[in-house]
N, C-alpha and C positions, 0 to 999 in steps of 0.2 A: 753623490749618494754612496754611503758606506754599505755595500751590499753583502749581507751575511745570511742569505737564503739559498745557498748552493745545493741543499738537499732537495729543493723544489726544482731548480734548474741552475746550472752553473752560468755565471756571468762575471766578467766578460768571457768571450771565447778567445782562444789564441788568434792572433792576427792572420795566420795562415788559413784558418777556417773561413774567414770573411773573403780573403783573396781567392781561395780555391772555388768557392761557390759563385762568386762574381765572374771569374774566368770561365767556369763551366757553362753558366747560362748564356754568356756572350758568344761562346765558340762551339759548345758541344750539346746544346739543348735539344737534341732529337730524342725520339722514342726508342729506348734500347730494345734490342732483340726482336723488333717488329718489322724492320726493313733491312735491306742489304746494302744501303749506301754508307759511305764512310763515316758520316756523322753518327748514324745509328750504331755502327760497329764500335766507334770510339766511346759512345755512351755506355754500351754493354761492357766494354773493357773496364770502364770506371767502376761499374758494379762488381765485376769479378775481382778487380784489384782490391776493392774495399773488403770483399768477402775473405780474401786471403789475409789481409791485415787483421781483421777481427778474429779469425780463427787462430792466428798467432797469439793474440792477446789472451785468449781463453784456453789455449792448449788443445784445440780441436784438431784431430788428425786428418779428417776428411772434410774439406771445405764444403762439399755438397750437403753436409749435415747441418749447415748453418743457413737459416731462413731469415730474410729481411722482413721486419714488421714496422709498424708506424710508431710504436712505443712499447714499453714493458707491459702495459695493460693489454694491448693487442696480442702480444706474445703469450701472456699468461692465459688469456681466454682461449687462444688457439690450442694451447697445450691441454688445458683442463677439459674443455668441451670436445676436443678432438679425440681424447683418450677414454674418458669415463663412459661406461655403458650401464644400462639398467641393472640394479642389484649390486653395483660396486660400492666399496667403502673407501673413503678418503680420510687421511689424517692431516691436520694442520694445527696452528697455534692461535692464541688470542692476540698475538702481536702483529697480525698481518694487515697489510694495506687492503682497502676495499676491492682492489683488482682481484685478489685471491678470495676474500671473504664473500663478495657478492657473486662471483662466478660459481663458487661452491653452494652458496645459499640458494641461488636460483635453481640449480639442479636438485637440491635437497627439497625445496619447497614443492617442486613438481613430482616428488617421490621417486625420482630416478636413482638417486644415490643416498647413502647415509654418510654423515660427517662426524668425526670426533675431533674436538679441540683440546690440545694438550696445554696444561698450565705452565707458566714460567716461574722462575725463582724471583725473589723480591728485587734483585738487582738486574733482572731482565734476561736471564738465560734459560734455554731449553735443555733439559737433562735427556741425553740420548736414551737412557733406559726407560723413560716415560714414553718416548716414541715407540720403543720396542714392545712395551707392555700393552700398547694400544692396538697393535697389529692383530687382525683377525683373519680367518681363511678367506674373507671377501675383500680384504684390503688390496686395492689396486694402485693407490697413489699416496705418497707423502709429499706435501707441498708446503714450503715455508720460505721466509726471507732469510737471506744470508746475514743481513743487518737490518732490523726493522726501522722504518723511517721515523718513528717517534723518538726512540731512545738510542738507536745506532749500535746496540750491543752485537758483537760479532759471534754468531752462533757456531757450534761445533759441527759444521756440515760434513766434514770428512768422516767423523764417527757415525753420524746419522746415515750418511750415504752407504757406509759399510754395512750397517744393519739392514738397510733397504735391499742391498744387493744380496745379502745372505738369505733374506726372506723372500726374494724374487718379487719385490715391490718396486714400482717406478718411483724414482726420487726426482722431484722438480724443485729447483731453486730460483727464487726471485732475487736476482742480483742487481736490482735497480740502484741500490745505494753503495754497491761495492765494486762494480765493474769499472776499471780504470783507477781505482783507489786501493784495492787489495789484490794481491796476486791470486789468480784463480786458474786451476787446471781441472777441467771437467773429468779427466780420467783418474787423477789422483784422489779426487773427492767422490768418486763413484756416482757422478751426476748423470742422470738420464735425460733430463731436460733443464735448460737454463734460459731464463728470460732476462733481458736487460733493455734499458733505454739509452739512446745515444746522447741525450741532451744534459746528462748529469756528469758522472765521472769521466766518460769518454770525451767530453768537451766538444761534442758535435751539436748540430742544430736540433730543434724540436721536430717531431714528425719522423724520427728515425729510431730504430731499435732492432732487436733480433731475438730469435729463438734457436737454441741448439737442440737438435733431436738426435738422441743417441741411437746406436744400432739396436735393432730389435724393438724400437718404439714405433708403433704404427698409429698415426693420427689420421682421423677423417678430416678433410678440409672443411673449414666453416665458411669459406668463400670460394666460389668456382668461377672460371672465366678464362680470358685470354692470358696465355703465359709465353707466347712466342715459341712454344714447343708442341709438336703434334697438333697443329691447328685444324686438321681435317677431322679429328676425332671429337665426338660429342661427350666423351668421358674425360674427366680430369686426369692428367698424367699421374702415374704412380711413382715416378722418380722424384726424389728430392734434388734440389730445392723447389722444382717447378710445381710439385703437388700443392705446395702451400704459399706460392707467390703469384696469385692471380691479380691481373690488373696492372695498369701502368704504375711503376714504382716511383717513389720520391727520389728521382735520380740526383737532382741537385743537392738534396739533403744527404744522400748517401755519399756523394763526393765530399761534402763537408764533414761527414762522420769519419771518412778515411783520414782527412787532414787532422782531425781532432785526435784520433787514436794514434796516428803517427807521432803527433806532438807528445802524447802521454808516454809512448814507448821511448822516444828520444830523451825526454826529461827523466824518465825512470819512475815506475810505480812506487817503489820504496821511497824515493825522494819526495814525491808528492804526498805520500802517506805521512812521512815524518814531519813535513811542514804543517799539515793539517792537525796532526797530533800535538805539535808544539803550541799552535794557536788555541786549540780546544783545551789543552792542559792549562794554559795561562788563564783562561776564563774560569775553569773549574777551581783552580787554586785561589782565585780572587773571591769566589762566592761560597765555597763549600762549608766554610766555618762561620759564615754570616747568617745568623738566625732569621734575617729578614727574607731569605731566599730558600726555596725548596728545589732540590735537584733530583731528577728522576733517572733511574737506571744506574749502571755502574759508573764510578768516577775514575776507574782504572783506564787510562787512555790507551794502554796496550791491548785492551779488549773491546774497543769501540772505534767506529769511524768518526769523522768530524761532525758529530751531531750532539747537541746538548739541549734537552728540554728542561725548562725551569718555570717557576712561578714566583711572583713577589707577593708576600703576604699582604692582604688588604686590597689587592688589585685583581681585576679580571684580566686574563691574558689579552683580550682584545683591546683593553684600555692601554696596557703597556705597549702593545704593538703600535697603536695609533700615536702615542706620545713619542715613541722612538722615531716614527716616520715623520711626524709633523714638526716636532721641536728639535730633533737631533739629526735628521736626515739619515737615519739608519733603517735598513730593510731587514726584517726578520719575518718568520711565519708564526701565526697564532691560530688557535682553535684546535680542531680534532685531527687535522692532517690526514683526512680520509682514512682514519683507522679507529673507529669508535670502540671496538672491543679492547684495543690496547689501552685506551683511556679508562675504560671500565675497570680493568685490572690494576691500573695505576692509581685509581681513585681520583681521576681528574675529569671525569665525565660529569656534565655535558660541556663545560667551558673549555677544556683542553689545557694546553700549555703554550708557553712562548718557546719556540724552537729556534736555536741559533746554529748555523752551519757554515763555518768558514770554508773557503775553497783555496785552490792553489795560487790564486792571484791576490788573496788577502794578505795583510801585513800585521805585524804586532801593533802598529799604530791604530789599525782598525779595531782590534780587540781592546786596546786601551781606551779608545773613544767609547766603545760600548760599555765597558766596566764603569767608566765615569758617569755615563748616562743612567745606567741601572742604579748606581748609588744615589744619584740625585732623585730619581723617581721613588726609590724605596724610602728615602729620607722624608718624603712628603707625609708619610703616615706616622712618623715619630711624634 
């Protein structure tokens, strides 16, 4: 299988991820932080070692401000629902994944908060001044993707973060598509909360992710229970990360996440990014002047991650995906990509697009095979 669906989840993983998880479950598979025996202590150490590695990846100064979650959706909901109170106003964009859109809509529908969606430019960028102009005295949160999952345009989060800091508004970034692919420093970008998932750019397994909670951000926990900390108290601990980490964690997944992040750091984020840019650029150059194809978002590879949404004139996206899968053994993503508002502004609703997302283990031969296949499919309508 020529796998070009890395924006959904990266595949394959580095060999060290498989080996680390296998070894962990065979030798250290105890419940961390709940018992005093050496296996439990070793399992807890694995979690804290991973916490330290992830904080290094994101420029987090205090590792206790990083909370493990089960994915980016978990982290986003934890941040949005733990922060916003009745009467608050939130600002977001039309390019967001449903993890953001549905979390906000649910609160808005129950008349707890109000929401303003800021429009993007034709090539998929958010203008910082539009965010600034949307701020009201009730604005509590600005939440947006670093790179939206449909078109992959890298947004000016540092400029927007600076505006949020000046206006005393919490700035939350959905970094599901950029963690491990773009260099991120939560302090330099004035980020108050950052959500990510482990199974994409960090090259870890599914069921892993995290939320950075900056100083001064007080979140109400949306799950309460055992933390291995202050077990005699009926109240949830106030200290991070325990406050937001109830229940038995996905320890084997966290061990795999550490291995994935360490691989990313050893190979180099810029090296991985340049590789994905090269492959995405090759695809863009092959299609952008061909009138049979429609490309969405910017075609400037310096301003996007390795995501390209396209359509072939005369074909539904689902048809193209099925043909690529069944006739060419190529895996891509088709449809709305859990981001219906993005497709409405792109003019691709309700069918969506064909999304191609090369990863760090893809080759130029993979992209060449896709280009040949797309040419053959498009030629059927001539």
